[in-house]
BAMARFI-759055 format. One record per residue: chain; x, y, z of N, C-alpha, C, O in turn; residue number from 1; residue in three letters. Coordinates in steps of 0.1 Angstrom, whole numbers, plus 5000, padded with zeros to 4 digits. Atoms other than C-alpha are relative to their C-alpha. Example, Ala and Ser with C-alpha at 12.3 -4.5 7.8 and 13.67 -1.06 7.14 Angstrom:
BEGIN
mol,n.u,n.v,n.w,ca.u,ca.v,ca.w,c.u,c.v,c.w,o.u,o.v,o.w,seq,type
A,5009,4988,5000,5123,4955,5078,5009,5012,5000,5019,5012,5007,1,ALA $
A,4991,4989,5000,5137,4989,5071,4992,5011,5008,4997,5022,5009,2,SER $
// end
This chain:
BEGIN
mol,n.u,n.v,n.w,ca.u,ca.v,ca.w,c.u,c.v,c.w,o.u,o.v,o.w,seq,type
A,4987,4998,4996,4997,6525,6482,5009,5005,4989,5018,5014,4992,1,SER $
A,4992,4995,5012,5012,6531,6447,4996,5014,4998,5004,5022,4994,2,ALA $
A,5004,4986,5002,4991,6562,6444,5006,5009,5011,5010,5021,5008,3,LYS $
A,4994,4992,4989,5004,6575,6478,5015,5002,4997,5020,5013,4999,4,ALA $
A,4986,4998,5004,5040,6569,6466,5002,5010,4989,5011,5018,4989,5,ALA $
A,4999,4990,5011,5033,6589,6434,4998,5014,5005,5005,5023,5001,6,LYS $
A,5003,4987,4995,5018,6617,6454,5012,5006,5008,5016,5017,5007,7,LYS $
A,4988,4996,4992,5049,6618,6477,5011,5004,4990,5018,5014,4993,8,LYS $
A,4989,4997,5010,5073,6618,6447,4997,5013,4993,5006,5021,4991,9,SER $
A,5004,4987,5006,5053,6647,6431,5002,5011,5010,5007,5022,5006,10,ARG $
A,4999,4990,4990,5053,6666,6464,5015,5004,5002,5017,5016,5005,11,ALA $
A,4986,4997,4998,5091,6664,6467,5005,5008,4989,5015,5015,4991,12,LYS $
A,4994,4993,5012,5096,6679,6432,4995,5014,5000,5001,5022,4992,13,LYS $
A,5004,4986,5000,5078,6711,6441,5011,5009,5004,5018,5006,5014,14,LYS $
A,4989,4991,4996,5102,6741,6443,4996,5006,5014,4985,5009,5017,15,PRO $
A,5002,4994,4986,5107,6755,6478,4997,5015,4998,5001,5022,4989,16,ALA $
A,5004,4986,5000,5091,6788,6485,5011,5008,5007,5015,5005,5019,17,VAL $
A,4990,4992,4994,5116,6815,6492,4994,5011,5009,4985,5019,5005,18,VAL $
A,5005,4990,4990,5108,6835,6524,5010,5011,5001,5021,5009,5005,19,GLU $
A,4990,4989,4999,5124,6870,6521,5006,5002,5014,5017,5006,5015,20,PRO $
A,4995,4998,4987,5127,6873,6558,5010,4990,5005,5020,4993,5011,21,LEU $
A,4991,5010,4997,5144,6840,6563,5013,5002,4991,5024,5000,4996,22,THR $
A,4989,4997,5008,5167,6849,6534,5008,5012,5006,5020,5011,5006,23,CYS $
A,4994,4988,4993,5174,6882,6552,5008,4995,5012,5019,5000,5015,24,GLY $
A,4993,5005,4988,5183,6863,6584,5013,4993,4995,5023,4994,5002,25,VAL $
A,4988,5007,5005,5207,6841,6564,5011,5010,4996,5022,5008,5000,26,CYS $
A,4990,4991,5004,5224,6870,6548,5006,5008,5012,5018,5012,5012,27,GLU $
A,4995,4993,4988,5226,6889,6582,5009,4991,5008,5019,4995,5013,28,ALA $
A,4992,5010,4993,5240,6857,6598,5014,5000,4994,5024,5000,5001,29,MET $
A,4987,5000,5006,5268,6856,6572,5008,5013,5002,5020,5013,5004,30,VAL $
A,4994,4987,4997,5275,6893,6577,5006,5000,5014,5017,5005,5015,31,GLN $
A,4995,5000,4987,5279,6888,6614,5012,4991,5002,5022,4994,5008,32,VAL $
A,4989,5010,4999,5301,6857,6610,5012,5007,4994,5023,5005,5000,33,ILE $
A,4988,4994,5007,5324,6876,6586,5006,5011,5009,5018,5013,5009,34,GLN $
A,4995,4989,4991,5326,6906,6610,5008,4994,5011,5019,4999,5015,35,ALA $
A,4992,5006,4989,5337,6883,6638,5013,4994,4995,5023,4995,5002,36,GLU $
A,4988,5006,5005,5362,6865,6616,5010,5011,4997,5022,5010,4999,37,VAL $
A,4991,4989,5003,5376,6899,6604,5007,5005,5013,5018,5010,5012,38,ARG $
A,4994,4995,4987,5383,6908,6641,5013,4992,5003,5022,4997,5009,39,LYS $
A,4988,5009,4998,5408,6879,6641,5010,5000,4989,5020,4993,4989,40,LYS $
A,4992,5000,5012,5424,6887,6608,5015,5003,5002,5023,4996,4996,41,GLU $
A,4986,4997,4997,5456,6901,6623,5005,4992,5011,5017,4994,5016,42,ASN $
A,4997,5008,4989,5457,6875,6650,5011,4990,4995,5010,4984,4985,43,ASP $
A,4989,5008,5004,5490,6856,6649,5000,4987,5008,5010,4979,5007,44,THR $
A,5001,5012,4993,5479,6828,6672,4999,4988,4991,4992,4988,4981,45,THR $
A,5001,5012,5008,5484,6793,6659,4995,4989,5010,4997,4989,5022,46,THR $
A,5004,5013,4993,5470,6759,6670,5009,4989,4996,5011,4986,4984,47,LEU $
A,4990,5011,5002,5496,6732,6674,4992,4987,5001,4989,4983,5012,48,ASP $
A,5007,5013,5000,5479,6700,6663,5010,4988,4999,5006,4977,4996,49,LEU $
A,4990,5011,5000,5512,6680,6665,4999,4993,5013,4997,4999,5024,50,ARG $
A,5000,5008,4988,5513,6652,6690,5009,4988,4998,5010,4984,4986,51,TRP $
A,4992,5012,5001,5535,6623,6697,5013,5002,4993,5015,5013,4988,52,GLY $
A,4987,4999,5007,5569,6616,6682,5000,4989,4990,4994,4978,4991,53,LEU $
A,4998,5010,5010,5579,6597,6652,5010,4990,5005,5017,4993,5015,54,THR $
A,4990,5010,4996,5599,6565,6655,5014,5004,4995,5024,4998,4999,55,ALA $
A,4988,4996,5006,5625,6583,6635,5007,5011,5007,5001,5022,5009,56,GLU $
A,4993,4989,4993,5651,6603,6653,5012,5004,4991,5020,4995,4987,57,VAL $
A,4990,4995,5009,5674,6624,6632,5009,5010,5008,5004,5019,5014,58,LYS $
A,4990,4991,4993,5705,6642,6646,4996,5002,5015,4998,5013,5020,59,GLU $
A,5003,4999,4986,5694,6634,6681,4987,5007,5004,4984,5009,5015,60,GLY $
A,5013,4993,4997,5660,6651,6677,4988,4992,4994,4990,4987,4982,61,LYS $
A,5012,5007,5005,5626,6634,6673,4991,5010,4993,4989,5021,4998,62,ALA $
A,5010,4992,5007,5601,6648,6648,4986,4998,5006,4983,4987,5010,63,ARG $
A,5014,5001,4995,5566,6656,6659,4991,4998,4988,4993,5004,4977,64,ARG $
A,5010,5003,5010,5536,6644,6638,4989,5011,5001,4986,5016,5011,65,LEU $
A,5011,4990,5000,5508,6668,6627,5004,5013,4994,5014,5014,4987,66,GLY $
A,4997,4987,5006,5506,6704,6617,4996,5011,5009,4989,5009,5019,67,LYS $
A,5003,4988,4993,5503,6739,6630,4992,5008,4991,4996,5011,4980,68,VAL $
A,5009,4992,5009,5474,6760,6617,4997,5013,5006,4997,5014,5019,69,ILE $
A,5004,4987,4994,5465,6796,6621,4986,5000,5006,4977,4994,5000,70,PRO $
A,5013,5000,4993,5437,6802,6646,4989,5007,4991,4977,5002,4991,71,TYR $
A,5010,4992,5008,5420,6827,6622,4993,4991,4989,4984,4996,4983,72,LYS $
A,5006,5009,5011,5413,6798,6597,4997,4986,5006,4996,4976,4999,73,ARG $
A,5002,5013,4993,5406,6771,6623,4985,4996,5002,4977,5005,5002,74,SER $
A,5013,5004,4996,5376,6750,6631,4996,5005,5013,4984,5007,5016,75,GLU $
A,5003,4995,4986,5378,6762,6667,4994,5014,4999,4984,5017,5006,76,LEU $
A,5006,4987,5001,5372,6798,6656,4986,4999,4994,4977,5006,4999,77,LEU $
A,5013,5002,5006,5343,6786,6634,4990,4996,5011,4979,5002,5011,78,ALA $
A,5009,5004,4989,5327,6769,6664,4997,5011,5009,4986,5013,5013,79,VAL $
A,5002,4989,4991,5332,6798,6687,4991,5011,4994,4983,5017,5001,80,GLU $
A,5008,4990,5007,5317,6822,6661,4985,4995,4999,4976,5003,5002,81,VAL $
A,5014,5006,5002,5287,6799,6654,4993,4999,5014,4980,5000,5013,82,MET $
A,5007,5001,4987,5280,6796,6692,4993,5014,5003,4983,5014,5010,83,GLU $
A,5005,4987,4996,5274,6834,6694,4993,5008,4989,4988,5019,4992,84,HIS $
A,5005,4992,5011,5262,6845,6660,4986,5003,5001,4981,5014,4998,85,VAL $
A,5015,4997,4999,5225,6842,6667,4996,5009,5011,4985,5015,5011,86,CYS $
A,5002,4989,4990,5228,6864,6698,5000,5014,4993,4993,5023,4998,87,ASP $
A,5000,4987,5007,5235,6892,6673,4988,5003,4993,4986,5015,4988,88,SER $
A,5012,4997,5007,5201,6889,6657,4992,5010,5007,4983,5016,5001,89,MET $
A,5007,4990,4993,5188,6912,6684,5004,5014,4995,4998,5024,4998,90,LYS $
A,4996,4988,5006,5207,6939,6665,4994,5003,4987,4996,5013,4981,91,ASP $
A,5008,4998,5012,5184,6935,6636,4985,5001,5003,4981,4996,5013,92,PHE $
A,5014,4999,4999,5148,6943,6631,4992,4998,4987,4998,4999,4977,93,GLY $
A,5008,5002,5011,5119,6937,6608,4994,5014,4996,4988,5021,5004,94,VAL $
A,5005,4987,5005,5111,6968,6587,4989,4998,4990,4991,4990,4980,95,TYR $
A,5011,5001,5009,5078,6971,6570,4996,5013,4993,4984,5016,4991,96,LYS $
A,5003,4987,5007,5081,7005,6553,4996,4999,4986,4990,5008,4981,97,GLY $
A,5005,5002,5013,5075,6990,6519,4988,4992,5000,4988,4981,5006,98,VAL $
A,5013,5007,4999,5039,6980,6514,5001,4986,4995,5006,4983,4984,99,THR $
A,5000,5014,5004,5035,6942,6513,5013,4993,5001,5015,4982,4997,100,GLY $
A,4986,5006,4998,5072,6935,6522,5005,5002,5014,5002,5011,5021,101,GLU $
A,4993,4999,4987,5091,6927,6553,5015,4998,4997,5019,4989,4990,102,SER $
A,4986,5000,5002,5128,6934,6554,5007,4999,5013,5003,5005,5023,103,GLN $
A,4992,5000,4988,5154,6925,6579,5011,5010,4999,5019,5010,4989,104,LEU $
A,4990,4990,5001,5176,6955,6586,5008,5001,5013,5002,4998,5024,105,ILE $
A,4993,4998,4988,5203,6964,6610,4994,5012,5007,4991,5022,5001,106,SER $
A,5006,4989,4993,5189,6986,6638,5009,5012,5000,5005,5024,5002,107,LEU $
A,4991,4989,5000,5220,7008,6636,4998,5008,4987,5002,5020,4986,108,SER $
A,5003,4994,5013,5209,7016,6600,4986,5005,4999,4982,5010,4989,109,ARG $
A,5014,4997,5001,5173,7022,6609,4997,5015,4996,4987,5018,4990,110,LEU $
A,5002,4986,5003,5177,7060,6606,4999,5003,4986,4991,5012,4982,111,GLY $
A,5000,4998,5014,5182,7057,6569,4986,4995,4994,4982,5000,4984,112,ALA $
A,5013,5005,5005,5148,7038,6565,4989,5006,5008,4977,5004,5004,113,PHE $
A,5010,4996,4990,5129,7054,6594,4991,5011,4995,4996,5021,4989,114,GLU $
A,5009,4989,5002,5098,7074,6588,4995,5004,5014,4999,4998,5024,115,ASP $
A,5003,4994,4987,5082,7094,6616,4990,4991,5008,4988,4994,5020,116,HIS $
A,5010,5008,4993,5056,7067,6625,5007,4988,5006,5000,4980,5013,117,THR $
A,4994,5012,4995,5082,7040,6634,5011,5004,5010,5017,5015,5009,118,MET $
A,4988,4998,4991,5107,7037,6662,5006,4986,5002,5001,4976,4997,119,ASN $
A,4992,5012,4998,5133,7011,6672,4992,4989,5007,4993,4977,5003,120,ARG $
A,5007,5010,4992,5110,6993,6697,4989,4994,4991,4987,4982,4992,121,GLU $
A,5010,5006,5009,5082,6988,6671,5007,4990,4990,5001,4979,4988,122,ASP $
A,4993,5009,5009,5107,6973,6647,5005,4988,5007,5004,4976,5002,123,VAL $
A,4995,5011,4992,5122,6951,6675,4989,4990,5003,4992,4978,5004,124,ARG $
A,5011,5008,4997,5088,6938,6684,4996,4990,4989,4991,4979,4992,125,LYS $
A,5003,5008,5012,5084,6924,6649,5010,4989,4998,5008,4981,4989,126,GLU $
A,4989,5008,5002,5115,6904,6653,4999,4985,5005,5008,4978,5005,127,LEU $
A,5002,5014,4995,5100,6872,6668,5004,4989,4991,5001,4990,4979,128,LYS $
A,4996,5012,5008,5116,6840,6656,5013,5001,4992,5017,4991,4987,129,GLY $
A,4988,4999,5008,5146,6854,6638,5012,4993,5006,5021,4987,4999,130,THR $
A,4989,5007,4994,5170,6841,6664,4999,4985,4998,5009,4978,4996,131,GLU $
A,5003,5014,5002,5154,6807,6661,5003,4996,4985,5009,4985,4983,132,ARG $
A,4997,5002,5014,5157,6809,6623,5015,4999,4998,5020,4991,4991,133,GLN $
A,4985,5000,5000,5194,6817,6627,5006,4987,5005,5015,4981,4999,134,CYS $
A,4995,5013,4994,5199,6787,6650,4998,4989,4991,5007,4980,4990,135,GLU $
A,5003,5011,5009,5183,6764,6625,5010,5001,4988,5015,4990,4983,136,GLU $
A,4991,4999,5011,5205,6778,6597,5014,4996,5004,5021,4989,4996,137,LEU $
A,4987,5004,4995,5236,6774,6618,5001,4985,5001,5011,4978,4997,138,VAL $
A,5000,5015,4999,5227,6738,6626,5000,4993,4987,5007,4983,4985,139,ASP $
A,5001,5006,5013,5219,6730,6590,5013,5002,4992,5017,4993,4985,140,THR $
A,4989,4997,5009,5250,6746,6575,5013,5001,5008,5023,5007,5004,141,HIS $
A,4988,4999,4992,5277,6740,6602,5012,4996,4992,5022,5004,4992,142,THR $
A,4988,5004,5008,5301,6722,6578,5003,5010,4989,5015,5013,4987,143,SER $
A,4998,4990,5010,5296,6748,6551,5006,5013,5006,5015,5019,5000,144,GLN $
A,4995,4988,4993,5302,6777,6575,5015,4997,5004,5023,5006,5002,145,ILE $
A,4986,5003,4996,5334,6760,6588,5009,5000,4988,5020,5005,4989,146,THR $
A,4992,5000,5012,5346,6754,6553,5002,5014,4994,5013,5017,4990,147,SER $
A,4999,4987,5005,5339,6789,6543,5010,5009,5008,5018,5017,5002,148,ALA $
A,4990,4993,4992,5359,6803,6572,5014,4995,4997,5023,5003,4996,149,ILE $
A,4986,5006,5002,5388,6779,6566,5005,5004,4986,5017,5007,4985,150,ARG $
A,4996,4996,5013,5388,6787,6529,5001,5015,4997,5005,5019,4986,151,ASP $
A,4999,4986,5001,5387,6824,6535,4992,5006,4988,4997,5013,4980,152,ASP $
A,5008,4996,5011,5358,6830,6511,4996,5015,5002,4995,5020,5013,153,LEU $
A,5005,4986,5000,5348,6866,6502,4985,5000,5003,4979,4990,5004,154,ASN $
A,5014,4999,4995,5314,6879,6512,4990,4994,4990,4981,4986,4994,155,HIS $
A,5010,5006,5010,5296,6870,6479,5001,4985,4999,4991,4978,4999,156,THR $
A,4998,5015,5000,5311,6835,6479,4994,4994,5012,4987,4983,5011,157,GLN $
A,5005,5005,4988,5302,6830,6515,4984,5000,5000,4978,4990,5004,158,PHE $
A,5014,4999,5001,5266,6842,6510,4994,4989,4990,4984,4982,4993,159,VAL $
A,5005,5010,5009,5262,6820,6479,5001,4986,5005,4993,4978,5002,160,ASP $
A,4998,5013,4995,5276,6790,6497,4989,4996,5011,4984,4985,5011,161,THR $
A,5009,5003,4989,5252,6793,6527,4986,5002,4996,4977,4994,4999,162,ILE $
A,5014,4996,5002,5221,6810,6514,4994,4996,4986,4982,4996,4985,163,CYS $
A,5004,5002,5013,5219,6802,6477,5005,4987,4994,5014,4980,5001,164,TYR $
A,4994,5010,5008,5226,6775,6452,4996,4986,5002,4995,4978,4992,165,GLY $
A,5003,5014,4997,5216,6743,6469,4985,4998,4998,4977,5007,4999,166,GLN $
A,5014,5003,5001,5183,6726,6464,4994,5002,5014,4999,4996,5023,167,SER $
A,5007,4997,4988,5160,6739,6491,5007,5011,5008,5005,5013,5020,168,GLY $
A,4993,4989,4993,5184,6768,6500,4989,5011,5004,4980,5013,4996,169,ALA $
A,5010,4991,4995,5166,6795,6520,4998,5012,4991,4987,5018,4991,170,VAL $
A,5001,4989,5010,5172,6822,6493,4998,4995,4986,4997,5004,4977,171,CYS $
A,5002,5006,5014,5166,6799,6463,5012,4995,4994,5023,4996,5001,172,GLY $
A,4989,5007,5006,5189,6783,6439,5009,5011,4993,5021,5008,4991,173,THR $
A,4991,4989,5006,5202,6816,6423,4995,5013,5004,4984,5016,5008,174,ALA $
A,5003,4987,4997,5204,6852,6430,4991,5007,4990,4992,5003,4978,175,ARG $
A,5008,4993,5010,5178,6875,6414,5007,5013,4997,5016,5018,5004,176,ARG $
A,4994,4988,5004,5188,6906,6396,4997,5011,5010,5005,5019,5014,177,VAL $
A,5004,4990,4990,5168,6927,6420,4994,4993,5012,4983,4987,5011,178,CYS $
A,5004,5007,4988,5165,6912,6455,4987,5007,5005,4985,5019,5004,179,GLN $
A,5012,4993,4993,5132,6918,6474,5005,5010,5009,5014,5008,5018,180,PRO $
A,4997,4989,4991,5134,6951,6491,5012,5008,4996,5016,5018,5003,181,GLY $
A,4988,4992,5004,5164,6964,6472,4995,5012,4993,4984,5012,4987,182,SER $
A,5004,4988,5006,5162,6999,6459,5010,5004,4989,5018,5014,4990,183,TYR $
A,4990,4997,5011,5182,6998,6426,4994,5008,4989,5001,5011,4979,184,SER $
// end
C-alpha cells in the first residue's frame, strides 16, 4: 500500500504532454471569443443590477442598491459567447502540410497553405474531436474566460490566461520561442 502511494505521487509529478492540436484548439477558441466580444465593443447597453430600495430616503427619493454594468463586460455576455464558441470550430481544419505535424488553421486562410493535393473537404474530415476539445476547454476554464472578458484582456494576455501558465495547461506552462508549426 505504501509502494502504491509512492507510485501515485511520482505519477502526479510527471509533466503534462503538450498536444499541438489541442493547443491550437485553445488558441482558436480564444480568437473566436475575442471576435465575438469585439462585435459588442461599441454596444452601449447596460445591465441594471440594482434592486430594492434603501431604508434611507433623501429629499423624497429612495436610493436603489446595486450597480449598473456595461453589457460588453458582463458575465451574461461571457455566458452567451461560451455557449456558441465551439460551434465555430467547424470553421477550422486540421492541416498536415508539414511532415510529422498537424496544425489547426482557419479554413478561410486555407488558400495560403493549400497545395494542389488538398482541398477543404479533406482538411475538414481530419477535424474529428476539435469541437469536443473546445467544449472541454470551455467547461474547464469558464471562470477564467469570464474574468478575461470582464477585465478586457488583450489577445496575448487572454491566450496566456487560458492556454498557458497553469500546471497542466493545454499549451504548457510557458510559450516557446518558436511554436510548433510557425514559420519564423
